[in-house]
N, C-alpha and C positions, 0 to 999 in steps of 0.2 A: 436381469438379475437383483437378488434379497439374498436376508441373512440365511433363506433356504439351500441357497446354494452350495454342496458343497463338496470336494475328493472324498476319493473310495476309504481315508481313514478318516474323515469328519472334520477338515478342515472347510471353514468358510471359504470360498473362491471367491474371489474381491476383483475390480477393475478400476484403479486409480495408480494416487501418489500419495507416498509415506512416507512419514519423521521415522527412525529409527530410533530405539528405547534407548534417551541417556543424549541425545544431540551430538549422534553419529550420521549423519545425512538424509537424503531423499535418497528414494529408488522406487519405480514402476511397477503396478501389479497390472494385470490382464490374464482374466480367467484362470488366477492363481493365489496360494492362500499368502497371507502377509507375512514377510521374515519372522515376526512376534506377534503374537496376537493380542500385543497390551501396547503396539505402536501406534499412534497418532495417525488421522486423515487430515492432510492436505488441500483432500478433495479424494470424494466416492463415488461410483455412478453406480445408480439404482434402476430399474425399468426393464422391456424388451430387447433381448439385443439381435439384429439384424445383420447382413451383409450388403453393403452397396455396390453390387455387381460393378456400377458404372464408372461408380467416385472410387472404385476400391478400398471402401474405410469399412471398418466397424464402428453399428453404432449402439447405442443404447440410449434409450429413451423411454418416457415417463412425459406426461401431463405435469405442469408447476403443480395441479391442487393437489395431485398424490402425492408429490414428494417428501420424502419425510427430510428437518431439517438439516442443511449441512451435506446434502446429496449431490449427486447430479446425472443428468439424462444427457440422451446426442439426438440432436438431429439434424446436424452439420455436418461437412467434412471440412477434411484439414486444411487450411486455408495454406494455399501454395508459398513458399519461400522466396520473398519478395525485397532487393535492400532497398529500394528506392520508396518502401511507404516507411510511413512515419510509425507506423505500430502493427503489423501483420496480424497480429493478435485480436486488435480488434476489428476485423472481416470476419470471426466464426458469428455467426447473423444466424439468428434460428428461423424456422418458417411457420412457426407461429407464434404470435405474443403470449403468448399463454405457456408458453415453456420456460422458466425460469430458466433452467440447468442446459450445459450441452457436455456430449465427447465424443470421441472420434477417435479410431486406433488405423492407420495405415499401416498394416503390417510391413509390404513393402520399403516404403519408405523412413521405416522406424520410427515413423512423426505423430504422437500423440496430443489432440488442442482437448479443449475442456473450458466452457464460463460458466461463471456461476457464484456461489460464497465458497467462500475460501477461508481457512484456516491458518491465518500465515501466524501466528502468536497464541500459546496456551498460558492463558492467566490465571484458571482456575482456583479455589471457585470464582472465580470477577468473572466481569469478558470488560478486557480493555481496549481492544479492537476488534470492530466489526469492517469484514472486507469482501468487496467481490469483483469479478472483475471478470478476463479470459487471458489464456495462455497459452503456449507452443512450445511443446516438447518436444527434443531432438535424442530419443532414446540414446541411440549411438554414439551420440557425443558428451552426452549428459548436458544439453545445454537449456535450462529454464528462460522463460522469459515470461513474462506480463503486465498486463496494463491494467491498473488496479484503480480501485473507491477506498477510503481507507479513511476510517470513521474513527479516530482515538478519543478513548473516555476514562480519560482519567480522571480522581477527581476534584482537580483545583479548583479551591474559591473560587468562588467569580468577580470577587473583587481584581483576584489579579490575574485574570482571565481577563476581564475589562481594560484593564492595564494595557498589559500585552496586546491584544487585538485592538485600540487607540490608535498606537503609537505604531504599527504596521500600516494603517491603513494608512495614515495621514504622513507615513514617509512615502507608500507606494503610488501616490497622487503628487510626492513630491519629483517625486525620480520615475513618473509615468510609464508607471507599470500596472499597463491598464489590458493586456493581455485576456483575456478569459479564461477562467482557471479549466474549463473544457467547455467550446465551442459548438461540440459533436451531440443535438440532441437525443440522434439514437445511439452511440455509444453509450453515454451517460447512464439512458434511460435502461441501456442491458445490466447493468453493474448497480442499477438502485432495485430493479426488481425485486432480486433472491432475498433484499434486506429490507426492503419496505411491503412487498406483494405491489401483484398490478394495478388492485382501485386505486392507491395509494401514487402510483406510474400516473397512472392515464389522469389523474387529475391533474399533475405536474407538468403534464406533457402540453394542455389547453391551457394551463398558466403559460406557459415558459416558453409557446408557440414560436410567436412575436418578439418575447424580449425578456430580458434576465429576469428571473426568481430563484432569489436565495438557497439556495440545498436545504436550507436550516426551516424553511416553511413544508417542505416535501414529508417532513415524517416527522415528531420527536424523537427518533433514534438517532438524526440526522445531527442533532441541536446538541453536540457533541463539543469536550475539549478543543479539536484541532481536528477538523475536518481536509481529507485532503480528495479533489474531485479526479483529479489525474496525475500519478504517477507510477510510475513505468519501470519495474523491478527483473530484477535477473538474481540467481541462485550462482553462488559459490562453495562450490563441493570445496575448498581450498580452506576456507577462512569458516565453513558451516553456516554461510549465513544470507540473508535476501537484504541485497541494496537497492536505491532507487538511482538511474540516467537521466541528465537531462535536468531538466527542471519541476517545478512540482507547483500543478496546479492546485490553488490554495483555495479554498470553497469561503472556509467559514472558522470561526474560533466564538462556540456558542449562538448566542442569536445577531451576532455581529459580520455582515461580511464582506468577504475581499474581492472575492471574485477575482487570483490575477497568480497568472504564471511569473514563481519567483526563484530564486534560486535557492540550492538546497540541498540535502541529504538525509534521505529514509533506511536504517539498516535494524534487521530485528536479527539477534541472534542467537542462534540454540546450541546450548553448554549443558553441560551434566545437572550445572544448578537449579537448569531450568532457561527460559526466554526471556532476552531482554531485547531493549529496542531503545532508542537515541533519533532522535531526531532536531537538524539545522534551517534554520530557517531566515535568510537577510532579504530587510526589504531594499538596501543598500549593503555598502561595506561595513557604516557604522553604525546599520540598526539594524538586530538581529537578536536573536534569544536558541536557546538551546534547552531541549528537556534530557535524559539523561535518566530509562527506566530497570533496576532489576529487582529480580523477586527476591523474598524473603527466602531465609538460610536453610528454612524449617519447614514444615505443613503448616505450622501454629504461628511462624515470624509474619511483622507488615512484610510488605514490599514497600522502596522505596520507586518516590520520581523524588529528580535534583533539575533547579532549574535556575539557570544566571541568563541575564539580557545584556543588553550594551546600555540599559540604563539604570543609573546608581539610583535613582528611586522605586523602581521597582524593587530590586535586588534589595533593597532595607525591606520591603515590603516582606518581601521574602524571610528577612532572616528576620524578625520582628515576630512572625507569624509563625512557626516552623513546629512549635508545637500542635498536634495533634488531637482531633477530643476523642476520648476514649472510643466510640465504634466508629472510627477508622477504616475504612480498607485498604491503604497505604499510608506512608508517610512524606509529604510534602517537604522537600529541604533545599538550604538554596546550593547549587553546584557553585563553580567556580571558574573564572576567566581561563584560566591555563587549561583545567577540565573540557572545558568546548576548545579554545585552539589545538590541546592534543591528539582530539575526535576530530575535527578537520583536517591535520597534517599526515595523522593515520588509514583513515577513509583515503584520504586522495595519493597515498601510497599504496595502498593493497588493492583500491580497486581502480585506480587512474582515469575514471570521467571524467574528466580534464586536468587542466594546468594548475598546477599554484601559481597562488597571485605571488606577483614580485614584489620585494622586499619595498615599501613605501623610503622614495629618496629623503632623505633630511630639507629643510627647506633653508636654506641661507637668507643669510639677514639683507633684506630690500628683494629677496626675490619674490615674482608675483609665481602667485596661488593659480594654478591656470585647469579648473574643472572637468572631470575626463565625459567625452564628447561621443565617445564608443558603446554606450549602449548598445543604441540595437544592432551593430554590427556582431557584437559579442553576441544576441541573443541569437542573430543570423544564424553565426558558429553551432553554439547549441543545441540550433535545430536539426543542420546539418548533420553533426556528432549526432543525434537522435534516428536520422534517418540509415544512418549507415549499420545503426547499430540493429537497425530490427532487419 
């Protein structure tokens, strides 16, 4: 599979998942042309194709060293559907450690799997999101499920990043949010490989074998505004967007190590005006941060990243520093609490990933305030919900 493979009409034949031009949804291909040659790839396979008679799957494979950036190859069979596993896509494993990506297609079952680098958000000419992971696609039901590492690289001023990360770390410690962002080193390594390369991954694995090592130390590419080591995503055909389910494995904000499972949401929307993204994270219901990105209205217009937090001193800094330098590639501006609330309410209404929180009862004079002791039970319920989802 390469650019020279064409049909009788001269159209390139491809295998992968693609975005329709103008934000009109996803569609798969297998040895067929794209609907439009201008459609972006979420994932596209290259390499030598063969049919595995034993597993009844087609494989397209090439060595990672021969792989063009953003392309995929295959060495792994499609994982069996197993709703008891936290993440069935995580079972897509390579038979050769040097293979950076994988692609399989089971025609009889209508199941496509891949792992490798993904183009989840197009912000050209800038690259504001590095993403990699594994996926399982059921062609007949149009179900797209992903386990991903997401590195958001929006150019937020360092003082703002520092204030946000310090507050999240402090509150996580108080709330005992101490479950690791991703404690599966093999799965994490598979996600790192197409982003930072084999040598960097091997170096990181040696250090992280018996102790936690911050991902920001694995590669400068991961010293980014926000790195999520573990995010389970779905695709919504109705809303034309990727959305997260379950807790988010928050790795780091720039060089500050967070390494915690946190409540929150990620949504990447495909629109006619370009790709948009919203991220909500909370250490507790009282301590949170919300990011909302929208592209410029024209090729020369700057995109805009709006931020609001639960902390007024951070919001004041955002308001005071909202004027951007002449060479800025994006406008960083303050958002409002109402915008954050509207996003959370809409997200829960649309995707129903969890129940809406009940309104807080008003405290009557003389009434004792009892702190909730249900955090562990709620986390357990979230984990069970994730298992059912996969």
